Structure formats: structure tokens, C-alpha cells
ZAGUMAR-663823 format. One record per residue (C-alpha): residue in three letters; x, y, z. Coordinates in nm, 4 decimals, padded with zeros to 6 digits. Example, Ala and Ser with C-alpha at 12.3 -4.5 7.8 and 13.67 -1.06 7.14 Angstrom:
BEGIN
VOLUM   res         c1         c2         c3
VOLUM   ala    01.2300   -00.4500    00.7800
VOLUM   ser    01.3670   -00.1060    00.7140
//
This chain:
BEGIN
VOLUM   res         c1         c2         c3
VOLUM   met    10.8441    08.6978    10.6732
VOLUM   pro    10.8326    08.9808    10.9313
VOLUM   arg    10.6923    08.8672    11.2625
VOLUM   thr    10.6302    09.0388    11.5949
VOLUM   arg    10.6795    08.8274    11.9062
VOLUM   ser    10.4635    08.9170    12.2047
VOLUM   arg    10.6604    08.7103    12.4571
VOLUM   pro    11.0261    08.6296    12.5249
VOLUM   asp    11.1793    08.3136    12.3901
VOLUM   ala    11.1293    08.0188    12.6276
VOLUM   cys    11.3556    07.7623    12.4612
VOLUM   pro    11.4649    07.5198    12.7363
VOLUM   gly    11.8244    07.4823    12.8461
VOLUM   ala    12.0302    07.3354    13.1272
VOLUM   trp    11.8700    07.5586    13.3917
VOLUM   arg    11.5490    07.6785    13.2248
VOLUM   arg    11.3388    07.3638    13.1890
VOLUM   his    11.0167    07.2727    13.0161
VOLUM   asp    10.7438    07.1296    13.2354
VOLUM   ala    10.6279    06.8220    13.0415
VOLUM   ala    10.3721    06.5611    13.1404
VOLUM   asp    10.6483    06.3234    13.2494
VOLUM   gly    10.8440    06.5799    13.4523
VOLUM   ala    11.1018    06.8484    13.3863
VOLUM   leu    11.2815    06.8474    13.0505
VOLUM   ala    11.6357    06.9851    13.0401
VOLUM   arg    11.8168    07.0569    12.7144
VOLUM   phe    12.1927    07.0627    12.6789
VOLUM   arg    12.3494    07.2225    12.3730
VOLUM   pro    12.6807    07.0578    12.2826
VOLUM   val    12.9146    07.2969    12.1034
VOLUM   gly    12.9402    07.1613    11.7516
VOLUM   gly    12.7964    06.8357    11.8847
VOLUM   ala    13.1037    06.7651    12.1002
VOLUM   thr    13.0210    06.5412    12.3965
VOLUM   thr    13.2763    06.3848    12.6296
VOLUM   ala    13.2511    06.0436    12.7951
VOLUM   asp    13.1960    06.2047    13.1363
VOLUM   glu    12.9123    06.4195    12.9987
VOLUM   leu    12.7463    06.1260    12.8234
VOLUM   arg    12.7753    05.9170    13.1412
VOLUM   leu    12.6007    06.1844    13.3480
VOLUM   leu    12.3277    06.2387    13.0872
VOLUM   ala    12.2619    05.8658    13.0544
VOLUM   gly    12.2410    05.8174    13.4302
VOLUM   ala    11.9950    06.1025    13.4744
VOLUM   ala    11.7828    05.9849    13.1823
VOLUM   ala    11.7692    05.6296    13.3171
VOLUM   ala    11.6617    05.7640    13.6572
VOLUM   gly    11.3820    05.9537    13.4835
VOLUM   gly    11.2681    05.6408    13.2981
VOLUM   ser    11.3504    05.7682    12.9481
VOLUM   pro    11.6332    05.7463    12.6956
VOLUM   ile    11.8451    06.0508    12.6189
VOLUM   glu    11.7018    06.2267    12.3133
VOLUM   leu    11.8736    06.3929    12.0187
VOLUM   thr    11.7047    06.7029    11.8776
VOLUM   ser    11.6937    06.8553    11.5304
VOLUM   arg    11.9576    07.1052    11.6442
VOLUM   gly    12.2116    06.8512    11.7604
VOLUM   ser    12.1196    06.8978    12.1274
VOLUM   trp    12.0648    06.6440    12.4034
VOLUM   gln    11.7389    06.6299    12.5987
VOLUM   val    11.6830    06.4564    12.9303
VOLUM   arg    11.3232    06.4007    13.0337
VOLUM   gly    11.1367    06.3032    13.3494
VOLUM   leu    11.3593    06.4994    13.5876
VOLUM   ala    11.2583    06.6150    13.9327
VOLUM   gly    11.3591    06.9724    14.0106
VOLUM   ser    11.6465    06.8822    14.2417
VOLUM   thr    11.7686    06.6102    14.0051
VOLUM   ala    11.7778    06.8583    13.7173
VOLUM   asp    11.9819    07.1046    13.9258
VOLUM   asp    12.2197    06.8291    14.0351
VOLUM   leu    12.2721    06.7224    13.6736
VOLUM   ala    12.3533    07.0750    13.5557
VOLUM   asp    12.5900    07.1210    13.8488
VOLUM   ala    12.7646    06.7911    13.7780
VOLUM   leu    12.8220    06.8874    13.4143
VOLUM   arg    13.0230    07.2010    13.4993
VOLUM   ser    13.3602    07.2048    13.3239
VOLUM   asp    13.6327    07.4504    13.2258
VOLUM   arg    13.6476    07.3181    12.8683
VOLUM   pro    13.5525    07.5767    12.6016
VOLUM   asp    13.3085    07.3287    12.4447
VOLUM   ala    13.1561    07.2025    12.7701
VOLUM   leu    12.7818    07.1472    12.7953
VOLUM   val    12.7859    07.3701    13.1063
VOLUM   asp    13.0949    07.5804    13.1780
VOLUM   ala    13.2766    07.6141    13.5103
VOLUM   arg    13.0645    07.9186    13.5993
VOLUM   gly    12.7448    07.7205    13.5396
VOLUM   arg    12.6556    07.8846    13.2089
VOLUM   asp    12.5215    07.6942    12.9103
VOLUM   val    12.5264    07.8246    12.5537
VOLUM   pro    12.2202    08.0469    12.4957
VOLUM   cys    12.1523    07.9123    12.1456
VOLUM   ser    12.2515    07.6092    11.9398
VOLUM   ile    12.5904    07.6073    11.7668
VOLUM   ile    12.6201    07.3240    11.5179
VOLUM   ala    12.9368    07.2364    11.3263
VOLUM   ser    13.0492    06.9884    11.0619
VOLUM   pro    13.0694    06.6717    11.2728
VOLUM   arg    13.3514    06.5051    11.0790
VOLUM   ser    13.5822    06.8070    11.0709
VOLUM   ala    13.8306    06.8783    11.3483
VOLUM   arg    13.9211    07.1974    11.1592
VOLUM   val    13.6103    07.3853    11.2698
VOLUM   asp    13.6011    07.2580    11.6291
VOLUM   pro    13.8083    07.5543    11.7589
VOLUM   val    13.5885    07.7981    11.5678
VOLUM   ala    13.2729    07.6615    11.7317
VOLUM   gly    13.4433    07.6703    12.0721
VOLUM   thr    13.5434    08.0346    12.0292
VOLUM   val    13.1904    08.1347    11.9289
VOLUM   ala    13.0396    07.9452    12.2225
VOLUM   ala    13.2814    08.0981    12.4748
VOLUM   ala    13.1893    08.4478    12.3566
VOLUM   leu    12.8137    08.3830    12.3743
VOLUM   arg    12.7901    08.2165    12.7158
VOLUM   gly    12.6088    08.4313    12.9656
VOLUM   arg    12.4463    08.6584    12.7078
VOLUM   thr    12.0785    08.7237    12.7676
VOLUM   asp    12.0134    08.9121    12.4424
VOLUM   val    12.0568    08.6014    12.2243
VOLUM   pro    11.7274    08.4127    12.1770
VOLUM   gly    11.7374    08.0379    12.2290
VOLUM   arg    11.5777    07.9816    11.8878
VOLUM   leu    11.8754    08.1351    11.7063
VOLUM   leu    12.0750    07.8679    11.5203
VOLUM   val    12.4422    07.9212    11.4316
VOLUM   ala    12.6237    07.6809    11.1976
VOLUM   ile    12.9978    07.6487    11.1380
VOLUM   glu    13.0684    07.4440    10.8273
VOLUM   asp    13.3900    07.3048    10.6824
VOLUM   arg    13.3533    07.3056    10.3065
VOLUM   ala    13.7196    07.2382    10.2435
VOLUM   val    13.8570    07.1711    09.9007
VOLUM   arg    14.0106    06.8283    09.9298
VOLUM   gly    14.2645    06.6442    09.7224
VOLUM   gly    14.5660    06.7626    09.5309
VOLUM   ser    14.8163    06.5517    09.7267
VOLUM   glu    15.0425    06.2987    09.5617
VOLUM   arg    14.9621    05.9304    09.5634
VOLUM   ser    15.2141    05.6504    09.5104
VOLUM   gly    15.3120    05.6381    09.1424
VOLUM   gly    15.3053    06.0154    09.1065
VOLUM   thr    14.9293    06.0485    09.0469
VOLUM   arg    14.7301    06.3151    09.2256
VOLUM   val    14.3932    06.3140    09.3928
VOLUM   pro    14.1682    06.5553    09.1980
VOLUM   leu    14.0589    06.8704    09.3758
VOLUM   thr    13.6983    06.8425    09.4874
VOLUM   arg    13.4763    07.1028    09.6473
VOLUM   gly    13.2817    07.0141    09.9590
VOLUM   val    12.9033    07.0215    09.9269
VOLUM   gly    12.8367    07.1146    10.2882
VOLUM   asp    12.6365    06.9651    10.5709
VOLUM   val    12.5262    07.1893    10.8598
VOLUM   ser    12.4514    07.4894    10.6357
VOLUM   gly    12.1498    07.2945    10.5099
VOLUM   gln    11.9897    07.2685    10.8535
VOLUM   gly    11.7951    07.5944    10.8476
VOLUM   ala    12.0574    07.7970    11.0337
VOLUM   asp    11.9974    08.1665    11.0890
VOLUM   ile    12.3701    08.2356    11.0678
VOLUM   ala    12.6003    07.9972    10.8813
VOLUM   val    12.9716    08.0559    10.8386
VOLUM   val    13.1283    07.8351    10.5729
VOLUM   val    13.5034    07.7830    10.5910
VOLUM   asn    13.6384    07.7521    10.2377
VOLUM   gly    13.9828    07.6813    10.1045
VOLUM   pro    14.2000    07.3712    10.0760
VOLUM   ser    14.2209    07.1271    10.3633
VOLUM   ser    14.5631    07.0434    10.5028
VOLUM   gly    14.7783    06.8526    10.2567
VOLUM   ser    14.6115    07.0017    09.9471
VOLUM   arg    14.9004    07.1578    09.7558
VOLUM   thr    14.7805    07.1702    09.3969
VOLUM   pro    14.6872    07.5220    09.2794
VOLUM   pro    14.3262    07.5660    09.1721
VOLUM   asp    14.2049    07.5413    08.8181
VOLUM   pro    14.1580    07.9049    08.7096
VOLUM   asp    13.8456    07.8051    08.5181
VOLUM   glu    13.6813    07.7017    08.8474
VOLUM   gly    13.7394    08.0328    09.0225
VOLUM   pro    13.9238    08.0839    09.3523
VOLUM   leu    13.9156    07.7978    09.5976
VOLUM   asp    14.0130    08.0034    09.9027
VOLUM   asp    13.7578    08.2839    09.9304
VOLUM   gly    13.7736    08.3268    10.3071
VOLUM   ala    13.4929    08.2411    10.5436
VOLUM   ala    13.1526    08.2953    10.3817
VOLUM   leu    12.8421    08.4240    10.5592
VOLUM   leu    12.4956    08.2835    10.4879
VOLUM   leu    12.1876    08.4311    10.6534
VOLUM   asp    11.8779    08.2111    10.6631
VOLUM   gly    12.0264    07.9897    10.3915
VOLUM   thr    12.1195    08.2705    10.1510
VOLUM   asp    12.4798    08.3671    10.0780
VOLUM   thr    12.5245    08.7351    10.1637
VOLUM   gly    12.8368    08.7607    09.9476
VOLUM   leu    13.0291    08.8786    10.2559
VOLUM   arg    13.3633    08.7181    10.3409
VOLUM   ala    13.6176    08.7469    10.6232
VOLUM   asp    13.9450    08.5849    10.7195
VOLUM   asp    13.8371    08.4972    11.0752
VOLUM   pro    13.5316    08.2638    11.0755
VOLUM   ala    13.4653    08.2955    11.4502
VOLUM   ala    13.4775    08.6755    11.4361
VOLUM   leu    13.2441    08.6699    11.1360
VOLUM   ala    12.9902    08.4517    11.3169
VOLUM   leu    13.0014    08.6703    11.6289
VOLUM   ala    12.9682    08.9893    11.4243
VOLUM   ala    12.6576    08.8435    11.2602
VOLUM   val    12.5100    08.7541    11.6000
VOLUM   asp    12.5817    09.1040    11.7297
VOLUM   ala    12.4231    09.2649    11.4242
VOLUM   phe    12.1168    09.0430    11.4582
VOLUM   thr    12.0672    09.1198    11.8275
VOLUM   thr    12.1044    09.4921    11.7539
VOLUM   his    11.8328    09.4969    11.4889
VOLUM   arg    11.6067    09.2034    11.5788
VOLUM   gly    11.3451    09.3877    11.7818
VOLUM   ser    11.1284    09.1040    11.9121
VOLUM   ala    11.2306    08.8542    11.6416
VOLUM   trp    11.3731    08.5170    11.7427
VOLUM   arg    11.4968    08.4151    11.3958
VOLUM   val    11.6600    08.5935    11.1013
VOLUM   arg    11.3673    08.4945    10.8782
VOLUM   glu    11.1377    08.7019    11.1031
VOLUM   leu    11.3188    09.0301    11.0294
VOLUM   asp    11.1501    09.2876    10.8084
VOLUM   asp    11.3319    09.4327    10.5074
VOLUM   ala    11.4533    09.7387    10.6962
VOLUM   ala    11.6048    09.5354    10.9778
VOLUM   arg    11.7722    09.2943    10.7359
VOLUM   thr    11.9187    09.5858    10.5370
VOLUM   ala    12.0520    09.7443    10.8567
VOLUM   leu    12.2004    09.4115    10.9676
VOLUM   leu    12.3923    09.3726    10.6412
VOLUM   ala    12.5075    09.7337    10.6504
VOLUM   asp    12.6588    09.6750    10.9957
VOLUM   leu    12.8544    09.3789    10.8615
VOLUM   arg    12.9869    09.5304    10.5386
VOLUM   asp    13.2441    09.7461    10.7182
VOLUM   arg    13.4008    09.4337    10.8721
VOLUM   thr    13.3992    09.2104    10.5656
VOLUM   thr    13.4988    09.1934    10.2003
VOLUM   pro    13.2794    09.1004    09.9017
VOLUM   ala    13.3013    08.7531    09.7520
VOLUM   val    13.5368    08.7023    09.4608
VOLUM   gly    13.4072    08.3562    09.3717
VOLUM   asn    13.0646    08.2109    09.3116
VOLUM   leu    12.7953    08.2461    09.5749
VOLUM   leu    12.7433    07.9358    09.7856
VOLUM   glu    12.4310    07.7253    09.8141
VOLUM   pro    12.3420    07.5675    10.1495
VOLUM   gly    12.4254    07.2028    10.1968
VOLUM   pro    12.1786    06.9131    10.1738
VOLUM   ala    11.9006    06.8814    10.4296
VOLUM   asp    12.0032    06.5194    10.4950
VOLUM   pro    12.3822    06.4752    10.4736
VOLUM   thr    12.3679    06.1429    10.6600
VOLUM   arg    12.6348    05.8917    10.5626
VOLUM   leu    12.5534    05.5908    10.7771
VOLUM   gly    12.8284    05.3405    10.8348
VOLUM   pro    13.2067    05.3823    10.8223
VOLUM   asp    13.3605    05.6632    10.6162
VOLUM   gly    13.7358    05.6984    10.6459
VOLUM   thr    13.8189    05.7546    11.0102
VOLUM   thr    13.4580    05.8226    11.1118
VOLUM   leu    13.1557    05.6069    11.1794
VOLUM   glu    12.8039    05.7519    11.1605
VOLUM   val    12.5237    05.5704    11.3384
VOLUM   leu    12.1510    05.6339    11.3743
VOLUM   pro    11.9764    05.5768    11.7084
VOLUM   arg    11.6167    05.4978    11.6196
VOLUM   leu    11.4043    05.8124    11.6566
VOLUM   gly    11.7038    05.9864    11.8078
VOLUM   glu    11.6736    05.7887    12.1325
VOLUM   val    11.9933    05.6744    12.3048
VOLUM   asp    11.9002    05.4175    12.5678
VOLUM   leu    12.1226    05.3032    12.8514
VOLUM   ala    12.2603    04.9991    12.6663
VOLUM   thr    12.3582    05.2144    12.3682
VOLUM   ala    12.5167    05.4742    12.5944
VOLUM   val    12.7231    05.2042    12.7660
VOLUM   ala    12.8458    05.0732    12.4286
VOLUM   leu    12.9357    05.4261    12.3162
VOLUM   leu    13.1213    05.4883    12.6407
VOLUM   glu    13.3265    05.1734    12.5923
VOLUM   leu    13.4302    05.2980    12.2479
VOLUM   met    13.5117    05.6429    12.3849
VOLUM   asp    13.7272    05.4844    12.6536
VOLUM   arg    13.9216    05.3286    12.3658
VOLUM   gly    13.9899    05.6614    12.1969
VOLUM   ala    13.6767    05.7492    11.9973
VOLUM   thr    13.5333    06.1001    12.0174
VOLUM   leu    13.1618    06.1678    11.9840
VOLUM   arg    12.9649    06.4296    11.7904
VOLUM   ala    12.5868    06.4678    11.7944
VOLUM   thr    12.4410    06.5907    11.4645
VOLUM   pro    12.1295    06.7970    11.3886
VOLUM   trp    12.0036    06.5141    11.1664
VOLUM   arg    11.9760    06.3028    11.4838
VOLUM   thr    12.2726    06.0769    11.4206
VOLUM   leu    12.5984    06.0293    11.6066
VOLUM   val    12.9429    06.0537    11.4500
VOLUM   leu    13.2313    05.8679    11.6117
VOLUM   arg    13.5728    05.9946    11.5114
VOLUM   asp    13.8852    05.7790    11.5318
VOLUM   gly    13.7080    05.4836    11.6882
VOLUM   pro    13.8510    05.1313    11.7091
VOLUM   ala    13.8222    04.9030    11.4080
VOLUM   asp    13.5447    04.6969    11.5682
VOLUM   ala    13.3255    04.9982    11.6566
VOLUM   glu    13.0513    04.9079    11.4100
VOLUM   gln    13.0356    04.5492    11.5359
VOLUM   arg    13.0172    04.6607    11.8984
VOLUM   leu    12.7160    04.8804    11.8190
VOLUM   ala    12.5359    04.6139    11.6150
VOLUM   gly    12.1711    04.5775    11.7144
VOLUM   leu    12.1754    04.8991    11.9167
VOLUM   val    12.1823    05.1569    11.6372
VOLUM   glu    12.1312    05.1658    11.2601
VOLUM   thr    12.4422    05.1628    11.0407
VOLUM   asp    12.2917    05.0452    10.7108
VOLUM   pro    12.2637    05.3389    10.4644
VOLUM   val    11.9314    05.1980    10.3371
VOLUM   ser    11.7795    05.1391    10.6820
VOLUM   arg    11.4064    05.2098    10.6880
VOLUM   trp    11.4668    05.4146    11.0013
VOLUM   arg    11.6699    05.6676    10.8085
VOLUM   gly    11.4796    05.9867    10.7357
VOLUM   val    11.2007    05.9295    10.9903
VOLUM   ser    11.1641    06.1200    11.3157
VOLUM   ala    10.8909    06.2057    11.5635
VOLUM   cys    10.7950    06.4309    11.8496
VOLUM   val    10.7785    06.2573    12.1866
VOLUM   gly    10.3995    06.2040    12.1684
VOLUM   ala    10.1660    06.0720    12.4380
VOLUM   pro    10.1867    05.9978    12.7234
VOLUM   arg    10.5022    06.2035    12.7784
VOLUM   cys    10.3487    06.5143    12.6175
VOLUM   arg    10.0092    06.6220    12.7478
VOLUM   lys    09.9191    06.8003    12.4216
VOLUM   ser    09.9765    06.5016    12.1960
VOLUM   leu    09.6717    06.3265    12.0535
VOLUM   ser    09.8432    05.9894    12.0212
VOLUM   asp    10.1389    05.7673    12.1065
VOLUM   val    10.3222    05.8997    11.8020
VOLUM   arg    10.6429    05.7030    11.8445
VOLUM   gly    10.4565    05.3782    11.8939
VOLUM   asp    10.2459    05.4449    11.5842
VOLUM   leu    10.5545    05.5295    11.3796
VOLUM   ala    10.7435    05.2203    11.4958
VOLUM   ala    10.4481    05.0055    11.3879
VOLUM   ala    10.4386    05.1779    11.0493
VOLUM   val    10.8113    05.1201    10.9947
VOLUM   ala    10.7782    04.7540    11.0968
VOLUM   ser    10.4935    04.7085    10.8472
VOLUM   gly    10.7126    04.8453    10.5663
VOLUM   his    10.4803    05.1396    10.4936
VOLUM   val    10.7204    05.4073    10.6182
VOLUM   gly    11.0896    05.4634    10.5597
VOLUM   gly    11.3114    05.5129    10.2605
VOLUM   leu    11.3736    05.8218    10.0517
VOLUM   val    11.0813    06.0368    10.1665
VOLUM   his    11.1609    06.2224    10.4898
VOLUM   gln    10.8779    06.2060    10.7409
VOLUM   his    10.8359    06.3659    11.0810
VOLUM   trp    10.5413    06.2355    11.2855
VOLUM   val    10.3802    06.4674    11.5400
VOLUM   gly    10.0954    06.4512    11.7876
VOLUM   cys    09.9558    06.8013    11.7326
VOLUM   ser    09.9771    07.1039    11.5050
VOLUM   arg    10.2742    07.2535    11.6901
VOLUM   ala    10.4898    06.9968    11.5051
VOLUM   cys    10.7688    07.0076    11.7641
VOLUM   gly    11.1090    06.8873    11.6468
VOLUM   thr    11.0441    06.9252    11.2738
VOLUM   pro    11.3845    06.9021    11.1009
VOLUM   gly    11.5167    07.1476    10.8442
VOLUM   gly    11.4651    07.1042    10.4719
VOLUM   arg    11.1698    06.9629    10.2851
VOLUM   val    10.9851    06.7117    10.5024
VOLUM   ala    10.6448    06.5433    10.5097
VOLUM   val    10.4964    06.6239    10.8513
VOLUM   val    10.2528    06.3468    10.9480
VOLUM   glu    10.0200    06.5009    11.2057
VOLUM   ala    09.7797    06.3204    11.4389
VOLUM   thr    09.4185    06.4397    11.4215
VOLUM   glu    09.1176    06.4178    11.6510
VOLUM   gly    08.9628    06.1385    11.4446
VOLUM   arg    09.0081    05.7659    11.5021
VOLUM   asp    09.0329    05.4830    11.2500
VOLUM   gln    08.9462    05.1376    11.3863
VOLUM   gly    09.0554    05.2468    11.7333
VOLUM   arg    09.3810    05.3976    11.6137
VOLUM   ala    09.4778    05.7611    11.5682
VOLUM   ser    09.4224    05.9156    11.2268
VOLUM   tyr    09.6974    06.1192    11.0651
VOLUM   arg    09.7178    06.3797    10.7932
VOLUM   thr    10.0286    06.4775    10.5947
VOLUM   val    10.1475    06.8338    10.5414
VOLUM   val    10.4646    06.9091    10.3433
VOLUM   arg    10.6766    07.1758    10.5062
VOLUM   ser    11.0125    07.3245    10.4194
VOLUM   gly    11.2776    07.4668    10.6447
VOLUM   lys    11.0980    07.4714    10.9809
VOLUM   val    11.3136    07.3798    11.2771
VOLUM   thr    11.1485    07.3765    11.6171
VOLUM   gly    11.3391    07.1173    11.8174
//
């Protein structure tokens, strides 16, 4: 829907902070979720000093709350690094918008890093823009013992279902897949595909990073005051696509659908382990346990569905995190999230996280229905996809806050 913005985007970052009731809030955007042990150690220390856990957002970012001004500056300075996927680069620049990537795929890590390196320092990219790099590799086709082959299977996607403005989907076989495709299924390697606001444009290119950057450039050229692709009018969207057609080729296979809104796979899965910090909060004890695993070779990815993926961790990783995070696929904490609520947000009508924890403990919340609890109508942090937003109201019921439920689809504000 076309929308005219009357003010510039004020999405917080490493240096531009939000003034919350409990102090300054700094947001750090990991490139594709990548977070090193040194970065996690600094974030956890600053969060503990501010009296809060580190928070995961619906865009795979880290938030640190309760910071004094000098402490926030010191944290951003300490995070400076010359890595292409650093939270803050050696020149002190953070990424202007969120770049999410398939957390289990090392194949798209370099793509996300290239996109981030090109965007750092740009002031024309609104913080609300969301870029997704997805590995939808065709897997299988390699020989097993006995001469049998693993059937070719198409990936169903993950980050493309998170409400991204610009999603680049990397198709084609993964390494080790040697069997030619079934001609009845259509081509398996169709180049990198471009989706805008969840819709496949039919445009393809060989270089996924260049395709993502071209889409960002076209958006910034034609966006006017819009922060998101969905806010463009028909004329601007047509002009955006026209700019891209000269640099791309049309699809030769079927158009792609975005991935699921909740691709969570809690527990071990091959060489990865996915865990769920309750309400996206990583306290000091959990951070220490994660750091111990990272010191033993695990790498960490934050996801936009507020989980953490550990790649190549030790065999006892799940046991070492027991009691600190959720690993059971049917945990009642799966699929529930919340804004920070009172008293840390001055606009919230209730202690939302306390109310939600009580509801989960009573068995009335949790399971298949995704719920996001919020303390006011702004509905901060609402995840992508179809979700029941449970909103606090002015009324009280036996001394407790009253809530109403509104079903929303596709809104991402965190």
C-alpha cells in the first residue's frame, strides 16, 4: 500500500540509540546472524551492567538495554573489527539495515558479507529495510554405500518467509550433488532469484550479492519517503523493476514462493543445533554456556525467529545448554514472543513478559498458534507471517491487565 512518510527513519543502531524508560537501547545487526565469541562476550557484559539480558529481535539483531551514554559509546567502540561480517567495522560503521541469511548454510555467508560491506556507511538506506539471503539448495544425488543415491530434494526456504523487502534465493545443487535433474521437474539451477516483498519478480542473475545490491540501489532511487518496498506506489514499483531488468534474465523455471514464517527446527539437526532462549532473552548464564561451546569450535548464528543456531558444536552441546534454553521441538515456549513491556517501556500498559510467562506456566499459551504479546497498539517486535497479536488494553480484570487479540500478517517492527 502506498505510504508517505513525514519523518526520517529512526530505527536504532550501534550509535543511534533509542531512549527507553530503562536507559539507552543499542541495536547491533549481525550480518546473516553471525556473532563471534568476542562480540557475544562484550554484548553480555554490557547487558549485565545494564541489568538486563541481551535480546534477540524479529530481524535477527541483538539489543542491549539500560545503557548509559558513555557505556553505549564504549561498547560500540569495543566491537570494532576488520571482519566483513563484524557487528561494527574497523571504521566504526554498523550495517544500516538488517541482512538476514539462512543460518545453517555456510554457502551464503560470503554473499551476506559482500552485501553488508557494500552497504556500510550509506545514509540513503532506511533502517527498516530488510534484506534476506537464502540458500534453497537442491540437496541429494550423491552415492551412498551399496550404490544407492539420495533423492534430489528442493529446499523450502527459511529467511525468505520473514517479511523481507528484498530476498535473494540461491538455487541450484549444493556441493556433492551430481545427479542431473529430472526434466519433468524443470531446471534445478535457475540462478539467484529475486523476491520483492515476498513475491517472486521472475528476475534471475548469476551473482546473488550483485543482485541484492542492485535491488537496494533501485529501491533507494525510487523510494521517495518510503521505508519499505510494500509502501511503494505502482509507478515506483514499476520503475524499480524496469531498472533491474537490464541487469537480469527472466526465470526459466517455476516462480518461487517465500519460505515458512516459522522454520524453527529445535534440537540437533545434522551438524547444527537450534535452541530457543525464552522470549529471545539471553541472560549471562546462557551467554557463558554459549561462549564455552564457541571456545570448543562452535559458531553462532542469531535467527529472525528469535532462536540461535550453533554450527559444528561439540557432541555434548545440547546437554551443556540444558535448563538454560529450550531444545524440545514441542516446547510451549516455541511460537510465543513479546515486546519488552513495563517497566522497561514507558508506553506499555502492563508487565507483558511477566503476564506471558504466567500464561505459559498455566498451560493456556503455547503450541501451534503463534502469539506475540504487546503492551500497546504499536505492537513492537511483531514477527513476520500470520501471528495472533495479544495486546494489553486500558481495562483491568481482577487486578490484572486485560488483553485483546488481533490477527496480523506480515508485519515486522522489531
